[in-house]
Kinemage of the C-alpha trace (Angstrom):
@kinemage 1
@onewidth
@group {chain A} dominant
@subgroup {mainchain}
@vectorlist {calphas} color= white
{ca met a 1} P -0.105 -0.204 0.153
{ca lys a 2} L 1.305 3.467 -0.957
{ca thr a 3} L 1.158 5.780 1.924
{ca ala a 4} L 0.457 9.367 1.828
{ca glu a 5} L 2.590 12.228 3.035
{ca pro a 6} L 1.319 14.151 6.004
{ca gln a 7} L -0.027 17.137 4.169
{ca ala a 8} L -1.585 15.032 1.496
{ca ala a 9} L -3.196 13.030 4.233
{ca glu a 10} L -4.687 15.960 6.008
{ca val a 11} L -6.234 17.144 2.565
{ca ala a 12} L -7.412 13.738 1.774
{ca leu a 13} L -8.948 13.188 5.149
{ca gly a 14} L -10.568 16.584 5.581
{ca pro a 15} L -13.958 15.561 3.747
{ca ser a 16} L -14.070 12.319 5.620
{ca leu a 17} L -13.694 13.948 8.974
{ca ala a 18} L -16.254 16.600 8.202
{ca arg a 19} L -18.794 14.144 7.178
{ca ala a 20} L -18.059 11.993 10.373
{ca ala a 21} L -18.409 15.163 12.457
{ca ala a 22} L -21.678 16.096 10.685
{ca glu a 23} L -23.346 12.824 11.174
{ca ile a 24} L -22.256 12.530 14.916
{ca asp a 25} L -23.574 15.910 15.549
{ca ser a 26} L -26.901 14.997 13.876
{ca leu a 27} L -26.958 11.798 16.108
{ca phe a 28} L -26.257 13.884 19.171
{ca glu a 29} L -29.003 16.206 18.321
{ca ala a 30} L -31.493 13.388 18.139
{ca leu a 31} L -30.416 11.666 21.319
{ca leu a 32} L -30.038 14.694 23.558
{ca pro a 33} L -33.482 16.410 23.603
{ca asp a 34} L -34.337 19.480 25.363
{ca pro a 35} L -36.856 18.376 27.975
{ca pro a 36} L -39.499 20.847 29.507
{ca asp a 37} L -38.454 20.028 33.221
{ca pro a 38} L -35.709 20.540 35.437
{ca arg a 39} L -33.448 18.028 33.808
{ca arg a 40} L -33.096 20.473 30.895
{ca arg a 41} L -29.874 22.036 32.519
{ca leu a 42} L -28.207 18.515 32.313
{ca phe a 43} L -29.217 17.973 28.670
{ca gln a 44} L -28.003 21.430 27.772
{ca ala a 45} L -24.651 20.817 29.477
{ca met a 46} L -24.319 17.471 27.585
{ca arg a 47} L -24.983 19.215 24.288
{ca his a 48} L -22.555 21.943 25.077
{ca ala a 49} L -19.926 19.335 25.399
{ca ala a 50} L -21.051 17.016 22.705
{ca ile a 51} L -22.333 19.055 19.700
{ca gly a 52} L -19.885 21.065 17.604
{ca gly a 53} L -16.117 21.237 17.629
{ca gly a 54} L -13.631 18.375 17.974
{ca lys a 55} L -11.904 16.285 15.219
{ca arg a 56} L -14.178 13.227 15.591
{ca leu a 57} L -11.054 11.044 15.019
{ca arg a 58} L -12.321 8.165 17.205
{ca pro a 59} L -15.679 7.785 15.246
{ca ala a 60} L -13.577 8.158 11.930
{ca leu a 61} L -11.396 5.280 13.091
{ca cys a 62} L -14.454 3.126 13.844
{ca leu a 63} L -15.814 3.805 10.330
{ca ala a 64} L -12.555 3.289 8.573
{ca ser a 65} L -12.031 -0.052 10.444
{ca ala a 66} L -15.533 -1.134 9.673
{ca asp a 67} L -15.150 -0.437 6.013
{ca leu a 68} L -12.637 -3.180 5.787
{ca phe a 69} L -15.226 -5.834 6.700
{ca gly a 70} L -18.162 -4.391 4.882
{ca val a 71} L -20.031 -3.248 7.925
{ca pro a 72} L -23.134 -0.930 7.227
{ca arg a 73} L -22.205 2.446 7.813
{ca ala a 74} L -25.181 3.087 10.211
{ca arg a 75} L -23.865 0.374 12.646
{ca ala a 76} L -20.321 1.788 12.386
{ca phe a 77} L -21.607 5.254 13.131
{ca arg a 78} L -23.296 3.935 16.349
{ca ala a 79} L -20.172 2.507 17.520
{ca gly a 80} L -18.244 5.804 16.648
{ca leu a 81} L -21.058 7.632 18.590
{ca ala a 82} L -20.578 5.402 21.563
{ca val a 83} L -16.889 5.974 21.786
{ca glu a 84} L -17.317 9.700 21.310
{ca cys a 85} L -19.623 9.664 24.260
{ca val a 86} L -16.842 8.054 26.381
{ca his a 87} L -14.325 10.474 25.042
{ca ile a 88} L -16.312 13.440 25.856
{ca his a 89} L -17.122 12.297 29.383
{ca ser a 90} L -13.329 11.939 29.854
{ca leu a 91} L -12.806 15.425 28.621
{ca ile a 92} L -15.436 17.088 30.993
{ca his a 93} L -13.956 15.210 33.854
{ca asp a 94} L -10.362 16.065 32.878
{ca asp a 95} L -11.213 19.688 32.815
{ca leu a 96} L -12.680 19.816 36.447
{ca pro a 97} L -10.747 21.728 39.021
{ca cys a 98} L -9.919 18.554 40.696
{ca met a 99} L -7.911 17.366 37.560
{ca asp a 100} L -6.621 19.878 35.012
{ca asp a 101} L -8.797 22.839 35.988
{ca asp a 102} L -9.236 24.119 32.507
{ca asp a 103} L -11.394 26.985 31.270
{ca leu a 104} L -11.500 26.288 27.624
{ca arg a 105} L -12.285 23.233 25.545
{ca arg a 106} L -12.798 23.060 21.895
{ca gly a 107} L -12.669 26.822 21.613
{ca lys a 108} L -15.630 27.511 24.219
{ca pro a 109} L -15.925 27.323 28.057
{ca thr a 110} L -15.593 24.061 29.703
{ca val a 111} L -18.785 22.530 30.844
{ca his a 112} L -18.001 23.332 34.737
{ca arg a 113} L -17.469 27.051 33.544
{ca ala a 114} L -20.480 27.257 31.340
{ca tyr a 115} L -22.617 25.592 34.006
{ca asp a 116} L -21.222 24.344 37.284
{ca glu a 117} L -19.158 21.586 38.806
{ca ala a 118} L -21.778 19.393 39.885
{ca thr a 119} L -23.718 19.604 36.473
{ca ala a 120} L -20.333 18.936 34.613
{ca val a 121} L -19.945 15.743 36.819
{ca leu a 122} L -23.306 14.581 36.081
{ca ala a 123} L -23.115 15.399 32.310
{ca gly a 124} L -19.933 13.319 32.037
{ca asp a 125} L -21.599 10.361 33.922
{ca ala a 126} L -24.721 10.708 31.774
{ca leu a 127} L -22.663 10.523 28.507
{ca leu a 128} L -20.697 7.493 29.855
{ca ala a 129} L -23.995 5.735 30.629
{ca leu a 130} L -25.376 6.719 27.117
{ca ala a 131} L -22.396 5.215 25.351
{ca phe a 132} L -23.405 1.599 26.782
{ca gly a 133} L -27.099 2.027 25.971
{ca ile a 134} L -26.064 2.766 22.472
{ca leu a 135} L -24.157 -0.351 22.145
{ca ala a 136} L -26.837 -2.474 23.897
{ca asp a 137} L -29.518 -1.391 21.240
{ca pro a 138} L -30.187 -3.871 18.513
{ca leu a 139} L -29.826 -1.004 16.083
{ca thr a 140} L -26.008 -1.386 16.590
{ca his a 141} L -26.055 -5.053 15.733
{ca ser a 142} L -28.819 -7.772 15.530
{ca asp a 143} L -26.495 -10.222 17.295
{ca gly a 144} L -26.567 -9.957 21.000
{ca ala a 145} L -23.175 -11.569 21.374
{ca val a 146} L -21.531 -8.727 19.165
{ca arg a 147} L -23.306 -6.107 21.247
{ca ala a 148} L -21.955 -7.701 24.512
{ca glu a 149} L -18.451 -7.924 23.150
{ca leu a 150} L -18.497 -4.333 22.107
{ca ser a 151} L -19.826 -3.325 25.539
{ca gly a 152} L -17.267 -5.486 27.364
{ca glu a 153} L -14.244 -4.314 25.398
{ca leu a 154} L -15.181 -0.613 25.744
{ca ser a 155} L -15.724 -1.174 29.568
{ca arg a 156} L -12.313 -2.378 29.727
{ca ala a 157} L -10.743 0.393 27.472
{ca ala a 158} L -12.474 3.044 29.591
{ca gly a 159} L -12.150 1.869 33.032
{ca ala a 160} L -9.266 0.836 35.452
{ca trp a 161} L -7.599 -1.394 32.802
{ca gly a 162} L -7.685 1.490 30.360
{ca met a 163} L -8.222 5.126 30.267
{ca ala a 164} L -9.113 5.742 33.989
{ca gly a 165} L -6.205 3.698 34.978
{ca gly a 166} L -3.899 5.642 32.851
{ca gln a 167} L -5.259 8.838 34.316
{ca met a 168} L -4.619 7.543 37.860
{ca leu a 169} L -1.052 6.683 36.931
{ca asp a 170} L -0.668 10.203 35.376
{ca leu a 171} L -2.005 11.742 38.591
{ca leu a 172} L 0.594 9.715 40.554
{ca ser a 173} L 3.465 10.324 38.396
{ca ser a 174} L 6.639 11.916 39.598
{ca ala a 175} L 9.516 13.402 37.754
{ca glu a 176} L 12.029 11.700 39.787
{ca arg a 177} L 10.796 8.258 38.944
{ca glu a 178} L 9.345 8.466 35.429
{ca ser a 179} L 11.259 6.960 32.615
{ca leu a 180} L 10.363 6.300 28.854
{ca asp a 181} L 8.972 2.915 29.580
{ca thr a 182} L 6.658 4.014 32.540
{ca val a 183} L 5.398 7.026 30.379
{ca thr a 184} L 4.694 4.713 27.320
{ca ser a 185} L 2.953 2.134 29.642
{ca met a 186} L 0.777 5.014 31.295
{ca gln a 187} L -0.193 6.518 27.722
{ca arg a 188} L -0.913 2.957 26.415
{ca leu a 189} L -3.720 3.020 28.940
{ca lys a 190} L -4.788 6.715 29.032
{ca thr a 191} L -4.777 7.341 25.273
{ca gly a 192} L -4.132 4.090 23.561
{ca ala a 193} L -6.839 1.862 25.027
{ca leu a 194} L -9.722 3.871 23.571
{ca ile a 195} L -8.117 4.352 20.253
{ca gly a 196} L -7.593 0.542 20.159
{ca trp a 197} L -11.263 -0.007 20.959
{ca cys a 198} L -12.114 2.087 17.848
{ca val a 199} L -10.290 -0.089 15.423
{ca glu a 200} L -11.415 -3.148 17.244
{ca ala a 201} L -14.999 -2.358 17.099
{ca gly a 202} L -15.141 -2.346 13.166
{ca ala a 203} L -13.668 -5.769 13.257
{ca ile a 204} L -16.129 -7.081 16.016
{ca leu a 205} L -18.981 -5.779 13.994
{ca gly a 206} L -17.718 -7.293 10.844
{ca his a 207} L -16.924 -10.669 12.402
{ca ala a 208} L -13.424 -10.324 11.338
{ca pro a 209} L -10.767 -13.231 11.537
{ca ala a 210} L -8.203 -13.281 14.246
{ca asp a 211} L -5.186 -12.456 12.074
{ca ala a 212} L -7.023 -9.364 10.807
{ca arg a 213} L -7.709 -8.273 14.582
{ca thr a 214} L -4.155 -8.841 15.268
{ca ser a 215} L -3.049 -6.555 12.636
{ca leu a 216} L -5.434 -3.871 13.651
{ca arg a 217} L -4.314 -4.076 17.240
{ca gly a 218} L -0.745 -3.564 16.208
{ca tyr a 219} L -1.860 -0.533 14.038
{ca ala a 220} L -3.777 0.995 17.010
{ca gln a 221} L -0.771 0.495 19.519
{ca cys a 222} L 1.530 2.524 17.322
{ca leu a 223} L -1.150 5.018 16.388
{ca gly a 224} L -2.059 5.598 20.220
{ca leu a 225} L 1.616 6.434 21.175
{ca ala a 226} L 2.215 8.537 17.993
{ca phe a 227} L -1.132 10.390 18.700
{ca gln a 228} L 0.128 11.111 22.253
{ca ile a 229} L 3.376 12.324 21.259
{ca ala a 230} L 1.746 14.706 18.837
{ca asp a 231} L -0.461 15.921 21.693
{ca asp a 232} L 2.659 16.540 24.011
{ca leu a 233} L 4.366 18.496 20.985
{ca leu a 234} L 1.149 20.557 20.596
{ca asp a 235} L 1.182 21.331 24.308
{ca arg a 236} L 4.680 22.529 24.061
{ca glu a 237} L 4.404 24.239 20.647
{ca gly a 238} L 0.912 24.692 19.550
{ca asp a 239} L -1.197 28.020 19.178
{ca glu a 240} L -3.932 28.262 21.650
{ca arg a 241} L -6.164 30.106 19.157
{ca val a 242} L -5.938 27.131 16.706
{ca val a 243} L -5.954 24.423 19.364
{ca gly a 244} L -8.777 25.742 21.152
{ca lys a 245} L -7.671 24.966 24.687
{ca arg a 246} L -5.043 26.217 27.173
{ca leu a 247} L -1.477 24.878 26.373
{ca arg a 248} L 1.901 24.644 28.036
{ca lys a 249} L 0.030 22.804 30.932
{ca asp a 250} L 2.549 19.953 31.154
{ca glu a 251} L 5.475 22.195 31.566
{ca gln a 252} L 3.732 24.346 34.161
{ca ala a 253} L 2.632 21.266 36.056
{ca gly a 254} L 6.052 19.714 35.815
{ca arg a 255} L 4.703 16.605 34.119
{ca val a 256} L 7.046 14.116 32.516
{ca thr a 257} L 5.970 13.682 28.928
{ca phe a 258} L 7.507 12.244 25.713
{ca val a 259} L 8.819 15.610 24.775
{ca thr a 260} L 10.347 16.164 28.250
{ca leu a 261} L 12.038 12.748 28.080
{ca leu a 262} L 13.084 12.800 24.342
{ca gly a 263} L 13.297 16.656 23.461
{ca ala a 264} L 11.005 17.791 20.697
{ca asp a 265} L 13.069 16.735 17.839
{ca arg a 266} L 13.720 13.272 18.883
{ca ala a 267} L 10.080 12.986 19.857
{ca arg a 268} L 8.828 14.095 16.520
{ca arg a 269} L 11.091 11.489 14.784
{ca gln a 270} L 9.770 8.869 17.143
{ca ala a 271} L 6.106 9.750 16.181
{ca asp a 272} L 7.011 9.469 12.583
{ca leu a 273} L 8.473 6.100 13.097
{ca leu a 274} L 5.396 4.874 14.937
{ca val a 275} L 3.333 5.938 12.109
{ca glu a 276} L 5.404 3.934 9.474
{ca gln a 277} L 5.124 1.099 11.899
{ca ala a 278} L 1.390 1.579 12.021
{ca ala a 279} L 1.375 1.539 8.127
{ca glu a 280} L 3.263 -1.872 8.151
{ca his a 281} L 0.539 -3.457 10.268
{ca leu a 282} L -2.069 -2.356 7.497
{ca arg a 283} L -0.115 -3.840 4.761
{ca gly a 284} L -2.062 -6.949 4.533
{ca phe a 285} L -5.232 -5.076 3.846
{ca gly a 286} L -4.018 -3.339 0.824
{ca glu a 287} L -5.593 -0.300 -0.700
{ca asp a 288} L -8.577 -0.873 1.550
{ca ala a 289} L -6.683 0.515 4.490
{ca arg a 290} L -5.721 3.961 2.911
{ca leu a 291} L -8.116 5.706 5.213
{ca leu a 292} L -6.573 4.194 8.352
{ca asp a 293} L -3.212 5.129 6.942
{ca ala a 294} L -4.423 8.626 6.329
{ca ile a 295} L -5.791 9.079 9.801
{ca ala a 296} L -2.399 8.093 11.266
{ca arg a 297} L -0.511 10.582 9.274
{ca phe a 298} L -2.973 13.297 10.065
{ca cys a 299} L -2.703 12.498 13.868
{ca val a 300} L 1.093 13.490 13.785
{ca ser a 301} L 0.688 16.375 11.465
{ca arg a 302} L -2.372 18.012 13.018
{ca arg a 303} L -2.182 21.563 14.491
{ca arg a 304} L -5.100 21.186 16.961
């Protein structure tokens, strides 16, 4: 499979991301009504966080993976919507004063600033619950075993064995004892687990054979680390007006990141190497995997 250069990948991927974002927004509009009762504030907070903004890379990964196995796009979009609910839940909670205490997300006030802390906690909780309701619905797949596997794998990726566990390790990290191995292990959980679920979801929906799932797991592991390195570089070098959130947080908090351990130039080279390794894992899929390849290259070249 011939791979695209980063700039070409971004140009090629733009329409796909735009379509995914529009569809995800439409699904959120339908699922998050504006009820005429006191719950309205909760739904408004959920909508504030969920609709508009964001790259929608995780739903795009679900779609690209599902396309490899002929999965109907309506089913793939539901998987993408579920993982986006989990992702937004994590952003709402990460922004809280007890975590990163951020005021800006996706170019607008964070939920606890636009509403209040208690409403933000409930909005995050409600989105997490919504994710599993989406996966449990027969509209996602007619086979209950498929729905159960999707739900079980997402539970692991989002919980103590994945994203939440990685966040705990991050909170406990210390500059005196962190190494490249420990930061890599932490980020495989904090960032990589949810990315891994996205590509696994397409395979589960499509009853993919074991060897195909192994290749996709290898791709996702490389992509997850490359994505995090790009995030670390953006925090160091990005433009807040473009990124839409407060930057230089890692440096101010004294956090150990890939950039602090490797330096910016070496970290950038490592991200590029990881993308090439991700592409190698896709080789067996041929041209059918060109969208997954483009997503990986976009992830390390993005400016937000």
